N, C-alpha and C positions, 0 to 999 in steps of 0.2 A: 249587571251583565244580563240577567234574565230579561229585564225590561228592554234592553237594546235588541236582544234576539227576537223578542216578540214584535217590536216595532219593525224590524227588518222583514220578518215573515209577512206582516200585514202589508208592508210596502210592496213586496213582490206580488202578493195576491191582488192588490189594487192595480198594479201595472199590467198583470196578465189579463185582468178583467177589462181594462181599458182597451187593450189590443183586440179582444174578442168583440167589443162593442163597435170597433171600427170596421170590422169585416165579418161576414157570416156566410156559412154554407147551409143551404136548406134543401132537403133534409140533411142532417149531419150524422144520422145514425140509421143503419139498415140492419134489421134482423130478419133475414130472408131465407125461407126454406122452399125449395122446389121439389115436390114429390111426384112420383110416377112419370119421371122424365124418360123418354125413349133414348137411351144412351147408345143405341146402335147408330145414331146419326152423328158422325164425327164432327160435323160443322155446326151443330147447334150451339147457340150462345145466348147469354142473358145480360142485357144492359141495365145499369142502374144510374139514373141521372140526378144531378143536384144543380141548384142555382147558386151562383156566387155573387155577393153584393158588397160594395164599398159604401158604408154609411157615414164616413168621415168627410171632412172638408179638404182633405189632402189627397194628393195622388199617391197611390200605393203601388209599389213594384214588388211582386211576390214570386215565389217559386213553390212547387210542391214536391214532396218526397213520399214515396210509397214504401211501406214496410209490411211484409207478409209474415204471418205466424208460422212457427215451425211445423204445424200440423197440416199445412196446405199440400194437397196432392201434387207431386212433381209433374204429373201429366197435364194439369190444368194450365191453360194459357190465360193470363189476365192482362187485358189491354186497357190503356188509359188514353183519354182524349180531352184536350182543352181547346180553346178557340184558336190556338196557334197551330196545333199539329196533333195527329193521332200517333201514338207511340206503340212500338212493338213490345211484346211481353218482357224482353230482356232489359228494358230501360226502366229504372226505378225512380227517376226524378225528371222534372221538366228541364229541357235544354234551352228554352227561350223564355225570358221573364214574362210574367203576366202583369200587364199594366192596367190599373183601374183608376179612372178619373173620379173626382167627387160625385157621389150619387150613381156611379156606373154599376152595371150588373151584367152578368153573363150567364146564360142558361146552357144547360146540357154539358156541364162538366161530367164526364162519364167514366165509369168503370164497367168493363164488360168481361164476363167470365165465360170461357169456353172449356167445358169439362173434358173434352177429348175422350169420351166413352168411359169415364172414370167417376164413380160416386165418391162422396166424401164431404168434408167441411173445411172451412178456411176462415181465419180472421185476418182482415186487411185494414191497416190504418193509413190514411193519407193526411200528412201534415202540411199546412200552408204557413210558410215562414217569410220573413223579410228576405229580399234578394241577397243582401250582403251580410245579414246578421241572423244566424240560425236560432239564436236564443229568443228572438222576437217571433213568437208563434201566434198567428192570428186565429186559426181555427183548425179543427181536426174532423175528418169524416171517418166514421168507424163502420166497417162492413163485417157482419157475421153471416157467412154464407154456408148453406147446406144443400146438397143435391143428392136425393135418394138416400139420405142417411139421417136417421132419427136419434143417433147416439153420439152426437158431435161433442168432442172435447176441445172447446175453443181455447186457443193460446192467445193470451192478452199481450199486446205490445204497447209499451208506455213511453217509448222514446225513439229518437232517430237512430239509424244504424250506426254501429261503431266505426264504420269505414269513413264517415264524413270528415274525420280530422285530416285526411290526406291533403297535402298542399302541393300545388304546381306553380312553379315560378320560372320565368315570367309567364303571366297569363293575362292577356292574349300572348300567343307564341308566334314569332316570326320564322325562326329556323330551328332552335334548340330549346329544350326545357329541362328542368331538374325537378326532383322530388325530395320531399323531406324525410323519406324513408328508403331503405333498400328493398327491392323486390326482385324475385327471380325472373318473372315475366311481366311485361306490360303490353296489354292488348288495347288497340284503338278501334272503336266502332263509329260508324256514321250514325246520324240521328234516326235513321231507319233501321238500325240494328245490324247492318252489314259489317263484318270484320274487314278492316282495310289495312291493318298493319300489326305485326307482332314484333316487339322489341325485347331483347335480352338485357340482362343487367350489365351496365357499363361502369367500369371502375372509375371513369372520369365523372360519373353521375350526370352526364349530359346526354339527352336523347334527341336524335336527329329526325325531324319530320319535314324537312325541306321539300320532299317529294309529294306532300299532301296538298290538295287544293284548299284555298281559303274556305273557312266554314266552321261549323260547330261539331265537335266530336265528343264521344264518351270514352274516357280513359278507365280501364279496368286493370287492377293489379292483383297479383298473387304472390305470396311469399310465406315464410315460416310464421309470421305474425298474423296471417289471415289475408283477407281480400279487402279491397277498397275501391271506390269509384269516385270519379271527379269529371266535371265538364271542362273542356278546354276550347278556346277560340283560336283558330289558326288564321293569321293575317297573311 
């Protein structure tokens, strides 16, 4: 039994290593401190850029997820940008898949932090996963950020947010959709972060979005079990 467990662990490690060899983010770690920042400027911001590359002979279709540590100041706005779109701070995952052809690379995948006149520190992890299988993790960019704060207590984040188990069906959606859990409220945002619709719990477990234009939306839920997010496609 012990030998079987050891072989299983080795197999998982080899598989994870293979994924990381297929795809890389450079740099994949930022330990950045900005001192003597003039925080009277509300609009000051600091971009951090990485380059993403596909080293495999296959076409990779990826998405990214951002997880912020519990110590991040609520006042900070953290923006993400990839080659498809620039995202408002409220959106924590890519809404459009990132397609990399063999040998393809993309520069300037960017995280930009705007402290909004507030000092502090923050740990942010960005996970790159397979579009359809979150267990296939290709790489992670880790950001440890401090602004006018030399006593940072960085909160480490080791996994994807708990809300990712939310299921929407059917997806894409034509008229109605259902969820695998009950929630008190369901909010729908555009990919630019605009709130476009609020839905209340329906005993029939069917939510009507016939009035929405076709496109990609972010679904955010709140209930007794916590909050979750998902991406939905409206046809």
